[in-house]
N, C-alpha and C positions, 0 to 999 in steps of 0.2 A: 583515658576515656574510650578510646577505640576498642580496647580489649573488652570492655563491658558491652559495647554494642555488638561485637562479634558473638559474644556469649548469648546476647539476647536474640540474635539472628538464628543461632543454632537451636535455641528453645522454640522459636517460631517455626523453624523447619520441622522440628520433631513433632510439634503440635499439628502441623499441616498435613502430615502423612496420614493417609486413611487408616483407620483402625479396623482390624479384622474382627468380625463378630462370629463367634462359633456358637451355633445352636445345635443342641442335641435333639434329635428326633427319636422318639420311642415308638416302636410298633405296638399296636394295641394288644398283640399276643404276648408281649414282654411285660406288660403292666401287671402289677399285683392286683389280684381280684379283691374287691372290697369285702369287708365283713358281711356275713349274711344278714345281720340285723340292720345294716346301713341301707339307706335308700340309694339304689343304683341308677335311678332315673334322673338324678340331678343334672342340671345343664353345665355346671362348672367343671365337671369331670371329663367331659368329652364322651367319645363313644368307647365304652368299656364293655367287654363281653360279660355275660352273666357268670357268676361264680359257679364252680363245679358243684354239682348236687352231691350231698353226703350220702343220701339214701338213693339207691337205684330205683328206677320206676317199677321194676319187677318185685322189689322188696316191699313196696308200699302195699301191695295187695296180697302178698303171701303171709302166712303165719310165721311167727318167730318166737323164740324164748331166750331168756338170759339164764345161763347156768353158772355154777361156781364149782371149779375143780382146780386143785393144785394151788390154792390161795389166790386165784385170779378169776375174773368174771368174763364170760364170752357170750356174744350175741350169736345165736345159731338158728338156722332154718334147715329144712329138709334138703339134702344134697350137698351141704357144705362139708369141706374137709378141714378139720381143725388140727393144728399142731399145738399140743398141750404138754404140760409137764409129765414126765414119765409116770405111768400107772404101775402100782405094785402088782406082782403076780406074773404068771406066765400066760401069754396069750398067743394064739395062732392066728394067721391071717383069716379074716372072716368071722372071728368070734364076736359075740354080742357084748357090748359094753353099755351099762345102764347108769345114767346120771340122775340121781334123785334129789340133788340140791338145786331145785329150780326156783329162781327168784321172781321171774315174771314170765307170763305167757300172753301173747296177743294172737287172736285168731285171724287177723288181717281184714276183718270186716267191721265189727262193732264192739267186741268185748276184749278188754284187757284186764287180766287178773294179776294183782300184785301180792306177793307173799309177805308174811311178817315173821321172820325173815324169809322162810321158804313156803312154798305152796304144798299143802298136804295132798298126796296122791298123784302129783304131777311127775312125769318121768320123761326123759329124753333118751331115746335108744339109738345107739350107733354101732358101727362095725369096726373092729380093729383092723388097721391096715399095716402099720409098721412101727418099729421102735428103732431109734438111731441116736446119733450124737450130732449136735449142732456145730457151727463153725468155731474154730479154735480162737480163744481170746488169750492174748499174751498179757501177763501181769508182771510188771517190773517195779522193784523197790530199789531205790538208789539214794545214797547219801554222799554228798560231795566231801572230798578231803578226808575220808575215813576208810576208804577201800571197801565200802559196803555196797554190794550189788547182788540182788536176787532176781532171778527170772524163772517164771514157770507159766504153764499154759493150762487152760481149762476148756473142756467141751461139755456143754450142758446136754444131758440126755433128754429126749423128747419122745412122744408117742403121737402118731397120726391116727385120727379117728374120722370116719365118714358118718355124718348124721343121717339116719334113715327115717326116724319117726318122732313126732312130738305127741305125748299123751298126757 
């Protein structure tokens, strides 16, 4: 019987020891910003900074266009430097490049024109800056237990264009 009482005492002593509580404190700058569509003023979330604006303040008032080149679509405005898929042909620095596949034009004030699929007569004019190759991507194909290993790299060619005018 004494053995059981000793065991009971050790359980009591273990239960009497103060438990350490670990609380994690998260700085408000480390919190994940809520989705833009969610209400950020709710009281149960604490003080959360407003989410980052997707559109800069200067872009709200300036005109922009959406162009299609190289199988991709780009939102452009005057002064932007684009890195696009390599353009065919020989260009020198400063040559004019015209994009005629314009999907959307917004003048920044009150008018937005949407094409079906392109806007007739709309053009985006840019100047050629450079052609180069992107960062190397390593491709590895491997099959275990069969001595099959292939490794090669790829560098995607690109063209840099500075947008000068939207017409």
